[in-house]
Each structure stands twice: as C-alpha cells, then as structure tokens.
C-alpha positions in Angstrom: -0.1 -0.2 0.1 2.8 2.6 0.9 4.6 2.2 -2.9 1.4 2.2 -4.3 1.1 -1.3 -6.2 -2.2 -2.7 -7.5 -2.8 -6.4 -6.7 -4.7 -9.2 -8.2 -6.5 -10.1 -4.6 -7.6 -8.2 -1.8 -5.2 -8.2 0.7 -8.0 -7.9 3.6 -7.5 -11.4 3.2 -3.7 -11.2 4.5 -3.9 -9.0 7.8 -3.5 -9.7 10.9 -5.3 -7.1 12.4 -8.1 -5.7 10.5 -9.4 -2.5 12.1 -5.4 -1.4 11.6 -5.2 -2.0 7.7 -8.5 -0.5 7.3 -6.7 2.6 9.0 -4.0 2.1 6.9 -6.5 2.3 3.8 -8.4 5.5 5.0 -5.2 7.2 4.9 -3.9 6.4 1.9 -7.6 6.7 0.3 -8.0 3.0 -0.9 -10.9 0.9 -0.7 -10.7 -2.1 1.9 -11.7 -4.3 0.0 -10.3 -3.8 -4.0 -7.5 -1.5 -3.0 -8.7 0.4 -5.8 -9.3 4.7 -5.0 -11.3 5.2 -2.3 -14.8 7.3 -1.1 -16.1 7.2 1.9 -18.8 5.2 3.1 -20.1 6.6 6.5 -21.8 3.7 8.1 -23.7 6.3 10.3 -25.9 7.2 7.5 -25.3 11.1 5.7 -28.1 13.1 3.7 -31.8 12.3 4.2 -32.0 15.9 5.7 -28.4 16.1 7.1 -26.0 18.5 5.5 -22.8 16.9 4.8 -20.7 20.3 4.7 -22.6 21.3 7.4 -21.9 18.5 10.2 -19.1 16.6 12.7 -17.8 14.1 10.7 -15.3 13.8 13.3 -16.2 10.7 15.7 -19.0 8.5 12.8 -18.0 5.2 11.9 -17.0 5.1 8.0 -15.3 2.6 5.8 -13.1 4.2 2.4 -14.8 1.9 -0.5 -14.7 2.3 -4.2 -18.2 3.5 -5.6 -18.9 -0.3 -7.1 -18.4 -1.2 -2.9 -20.0 1.8 -2.2 -23.2 1.7 -4.1 -23.5 -2.5 -3.4 -23.0 -1.5 0.6 -26.6 0.5 0.4 -28.7 -2.1 -0.9 -27.8 -4.7 1.9 -28.0 -4.1 5.5 -24.7 -3.0 7.5 -24.1 -6.6 8.7 -24.8 -8.7 6.0 -22.1 -6.0 4.3 -19.7 -6.6 7.0 -20.3 -10.8 7.3 -19.7 -10.4 3.6 -16.8 -8.8 3.3 -15.1 -10.2 6.5 -15.4 -6.9 8.3 -15.6 -5.5 12.1 -17.5 -2.8 11.0 -15.9 0.9 10.1 -13.3 3.1 11.7 -14.7 6.2 13.5 -12.7 9.3 11.8 -10.3 11.2 14.2 -8.9 14.7 13.6 -6.3 13.2 11.5 -8.4 11.0 9.0 -11.0 14.7 9.0 -7.8 16.3 8.0 -6.9 13.7 5.5 -10.1 13.9 3.7 -11.0 18.0 4.3 -13.6 17.0 6.5 -15.4 18.6 9.9 -14.1 17.9 12.9 -14.6 19.4 16.3 -13.4 22.5 17.1 -10.3 22.9 19.7 -11.2 24.0 23.2 -8.4 26.6 24.8 
C-alpha cells in the first residue's frame, strides 16, 4: 500500500489486524476490499436531511470503498455487508483522518 502497487487479490485476506488495515486504507484513500481509489462510506448515514458540509464528521464510523462497493453497501444491511467481506465494521474518524479527507471536525477549545 505504501508504494501504491496494485494487487489482483484483496489484501484484506492477508492481514492480522483488520482494523489497522482499514485505518491504513483510510489514510491512503484506498478501498478496503479492492485497493482501488476510495470514497467514504458512512456507516452512520449522511444525507436525508443532514447536510454533509455542516455536520461534524469526527467520531462517525466509516469505511473506504470504491464506488462499486459503496453502492453495494447501500443496497444491504450493514451486518450483511460486513459478513460478506469479513469486516468488523468501520473506523471512527479522528482528527487526522478528518484532515486527510478534508472533513469538519470538532473545534479546539482553549
């Protein structure tokens, strides 16, 4: 992942710590399943009356997925998607990830 070398198989099948792998995929904006260019899939849905430009994303659970897998994730229950791809769930966005993805985060308090 560090050198952006494409693989014909999912690296998800070869990791010991899935959550660390998902976090690394988020940092590198790579799909957790295919390794392709990722977009954020919010486990806690955004939209439907919630303006994605106004909400605080920090603390929200997400997965990095390609458009194909992102669309698939929206057609099924979260647990079914997690089971199908052997995922433990998403990762909660922290300040670092919000900065990388250019998302709103909590303001610093003095």
